[in-house]
N, C-alpha and C positions, 0 to 999 in steps of 0.2 A: 763636600769641599772643605778642606782644612786650610790653615794659614801658615804653612811651614816656611814660606819665603817672605812673609810680611804682607801688608795690605795691598801695596801696589802690584806685587806679583800675583796675589790672589785675585785682584780685579782683572788682570790680564788673563788669568786662567779662566775666570768666569766668562769673560768676553769671548775667549776662544771656544769654550764649550757651547755658548749660545750661538756663535757664528756657525759652528759645525751643525747644530740643530736646525738653524734657519737655512743653511746650505741644503740640507736634506729636504726640508719642507718645500723649498723653491725649486727642487728638481722638477716638480710638476706645478708650474705657476697657476694653472687653472684650478687644480685641486686646492691649492692654498687660498685662492680667491673665493672658492666656495666655502672653505672652512671658516673664513673670517666672519661673515654674517651669522653663520650657524653657532659659533662659539663666543663671539664678542658682542652680539647685539644688545646685551644688557648693560654694557659699559657706555659712558658718554663718548660720542663720536666713535663708537665701536666698529662702524662700517668703514672708517678711514684711518685711524691711528695705527692699527696693526700693519698697515702698509707704510705709513710715514716713519714710525719709529725705527723699523729695520733699515729703511732707506738712509736715515740719519746715521745709524750705526755703521753701515757699510761705508758711507762717505767719510765719516770721522775716523774710522779705522784706516782708511786710505791716506788721510792726513798724517796720522801717526806712522803708517807703514806704506810708503809710496810703492814699494815693490808689489804690494797686494792690490793695487788700484785696478788693473785690468780684470783680475779675478772677481773683485768686488763689484765692478760695473756690470758683469754678467748677471749678478743677483739683483742689482739695483734696478735694472731696466724693467723687469716685469712688475716690480713693486710700484714704480711710477705709472706704468700702464694701468695697473689695477686701481690706483688711487683716483684716476680721472672720472670713471663712471659714477661713484657715489657722490662726488662733488657736483657733477652735472645734474644728478637726480635731485639733490638738495636745492641747488641754486636756480635751476630751470632757465638756462641761458637761451637767447634767441636761436631757434633751429637746433637746439641741443648742443650748440658749439660754444664752449667757454671762451674761445678766441673772439667771439662777437659781443662779449659783455661791454656795455657802455658805462657801467659803474659797478661798484661792489655789492649793491643791493642789500646792504646791511648784513652781510654774511662773512664777517671777518674770520670766524673760526674755520670754515671749510675752505675758503679761498686762501687764507693765510697758511694753513697746513699743507695744502697742495703746492703752493708757491715754495714752501720750505722744502718739500720733496724734490721739486724741480731744481732748486738751488743746490740741494745735496748732489744731484746728478752732475751738475756742472762742477761743483767743488771737487768731486772725485775724478774729474778729467773727462767727463762724458762729452759726446759730440753734440752737434746743434740740432738734433732731431726734434726737440721740444722747444726750441728757441722762440717760435711764434707764440705758443701758449704761455711760456714763461714771461715773455715781454708783455703780453696782453694783461695777464694777471698783475704783473708788476705795475703797469700803467694805472689800472683802476685802483689798486691799493695805495699807490703813491698819491694819486689825486685825492683819494678819500682822506689820507693822513694829513695832507696839506690843508684841505678844506676843514678838517676837524680842529685845526689851530692848536693842537696839543692834546685835546681831549681824547679819551679812548674811543676806538671805533665800536660800532654795534657788533656784539658777538653774533647775534641773530636778530632778525627784525623785531623780536619781542623781548630782547634782553641785552644788557651791557654788563660785562665783567671786565675790569681793567686788564687782567692778565692776558686776555685773548688778543690784545694788541701787540704783546711782546713777540710771539712767533711771526707776526707781520713785520715787525722791525728787523728781525734776523733775516727773514726772507728777502726783504728789500736790500739789506746790506749785502747778501749773497748775490743778488742780481747786479748791484753796483759793481761788485768784485768781478763777476763774469763779463760785464760790459767794459770794465776798466774806467768807470767814472764814479763820481760821488753824488749822484743826483739826489738821493734820499737822505743824505747825511744831516742836512739842516732840519728836515722834518722829524727825523729820528730823535735828534737832540732836543727839539722843542717838546716832543711828547714826554721824554724822560724828565725834562725840567718841569713840565706841567704836573706830572705825578708827584714830584718832590713838593711842589707848592700847594697842590689841591687834593691829592689823594694819598696822603701818607699819615699814618697814625703818629701823632707827635710824641706820645709816651714810649712807643716801641721803636719808632724810627723805621717803620716798615710799611710798604704799600698796602692800601686797603683792598679787600677782596671784592667789595661792591661799593657803589656810590649812592648815597641817599638821594632819593628822587629819581634815580634811573630805573628803567623797566627791568623786570626780571626778579625782583624781590631778593630775598636772602640777607644774611647778616653782613654788616659792613666791616667787621673787625678783620685784620689780616688772618690768613689761614695757611696751614702748612703745605698742602698740595700745591697751592699757587706759588709760595715762596721758594720751595725747593726747586721746582721746574724753572721758575723765573731766574734764580741764581745761575743755574746751569746754562740757560740760553744767553743771559747777559754776558757770561764769560766769553762768548764769541764776538761781541760787539763793543762792550764797555767793561773791560776787566776790573777797573777800579771800582765801578759801581757794583759789579757782581760781588767783589770781595766785601764791600760795606754791607750789602744785603745779607751775605752769608754770615758775617760776624753777628749782626743783630738777630738773624734767624736762629743761630746757635744759642745766643744768650737767652732768648725768650721761648724757644720751642724744643730744645733738646731735653729729653727726660731720661732719668736713670731710675729704674725700678729693681734694684738689686742686680740679679744676673741679666735682667732685661734692660734694653736701652733703645731709643729711637726718637724720631721727630714727632712732635705733637701735631694734631690737626688744628688745635686752637691754642692761643697763647698760654704758656705755662700749664698745658694739659687740662685746661678748663673743660668741664662737661657741657659742651654745646651741641652734642649730638653728632650724627653721621649722615651722609647722603651719598648719592651716586659718585660725586667727585672725590670725596674723602676715602671711599671704601670703608671697610670695618675699622672702627676705632677701639683699640684694646688697651686698657689701662691708660687712656689718654693719648696713646700713640696711634697715628693714622697710617693705614697701609699705604696709601698713595704718597703721603708726605715722606714716609720712610723709603719707599721705592725710588722716588725722585731724589731723595737725599743721598742715595748711593752715588748718583752722578755728581751732585753738588759737592759732596765731600771729596770725590776723586779729583775733580778739576781744581779744587782749592788746595790740594795737597794736604788735606786733613787726614793723615794716616790713622790717627787714633780712632776717630769716629768711623772712618771707612772700615777699619778692621772689626770694630764692634758690629757694624751692620752686616758685613759679609759673613762673619762667624755665625750670626743668628739665622742667616738665610740657608745655611747648610742643611740639606734634608736629613743628614745623619746626626745632626746636633740635637741633644735632648731638649734644649730650650725651644727650638722650632717645633719639635714633636709635642711639647706640652702646650704651646700656644695654639697650634693648628685647630684643635676642636672648637675653640672660641671663634676663630676666624671663619671656620666652615659653616657656622650658623648663617652667615651672610654671603659667603664666598666659597662655593663648592670647589673642592680641591681635586684637580685632575693630575694624577701621578705621571702623566706623560710630560709634564712641564716642570721646569725648575721651580717656578714660583707658584705653580698650581693652576695656571691658566695661560692661554696663548697671549692674551693682552698683557698680562704681567711679564711674560718672557720677552715680548717685543719691547716693552718699556725698559726693562732692566738691561736688555741687550744694548739699547742706545746709551743708557746711563753708564754702563761699564766699558763701552768701546773706546771712549776718548779720554786721553790723559789730561787734556787741557793745555797741552804744549805741543806745537804752537797753536795760537789762536787762529782759526781759519779765516777770519775777517779782519779783526783789529790788528793794527801794527804796534799797539801798545804792549807793554810787558804783560804776559798772561798772568792770571791771578794765582795759580798754584805755585807752591814752593818747588825748588828743583827736585828732580827724582831722587828719592832716598833721603830727603831732608827729614830730620827727626821732629817729633812733637806735633800737637794739634794746633789748629787756628786759635781755638778758645777751649779752655778746659772747665 
């Protein structure tokens, strides 16, 4: 993939390529559902996110291109169907029915991501076939957010990572949109204010990745995979906050290594190791942070960084070829996929599919510059 028409056109071209690939994969939804655990089981939430990410991609593509909505819905439906069983297996609701949940059971990750996929269905113009489930999940997540009084929800019964409440916020905002009310607006605002006051690194001006004293362990400092995905999601519900987050993220996490560039996993590329969330960290640059960074740069209208990232993603590019052996030590590369894995392609499909204009939830001015506007957010 080259960049003859500029970064925005290259992002559209990448999204079109990935959409065609997922269209083909979803010709046989059952085969795709079998492929996901077989190929993505080693990734965090690898049994669920390969359904949620493409669902978001198809829905957000329909926001940008309403004429494609009906076609996209035909691909979205089996993704939502396939996302329900892994959540039920994880959460173990009464009688195996998620509609019967009395509370969120400290499972913000799985319930929040499924609610996000259900919101994507409605966002794309889908019918009411999942309204009962969508409403039930929304009810328990809304109640949990209100009861938390601004604090993050438990990611899992054994762990709390602040980021995992952000997909819940977007899912609740999408449900409010579908219902035509603003039930969760106050709880969403309260959480974001709590993060500003109690879970933000004062020196960096960025949310912490973990809270001291909370279960789950891990380092407390802000981290790239969290921040890039966070900025992309916040662009849907709080464009001004998303822009502030992205500016600080670029200031403290963007790395230039000669011909190489990308987003760090740790502030200023510090060597704090890698894990399942970060993926391989090469020369300080995190694979997950950089992948999610494609979406963040696109919705922010940051054509300069977007162009840098897309150029390096090209399988024909010498830079990518040179770095790949280092990545492959931790991340086996499958030539069937643009990014080397099904999980990676699902993630980048979502990140590339949405221009950021218009915001699907917020009525505020979207964060990105107008299409074709020159110059980066921060250089």
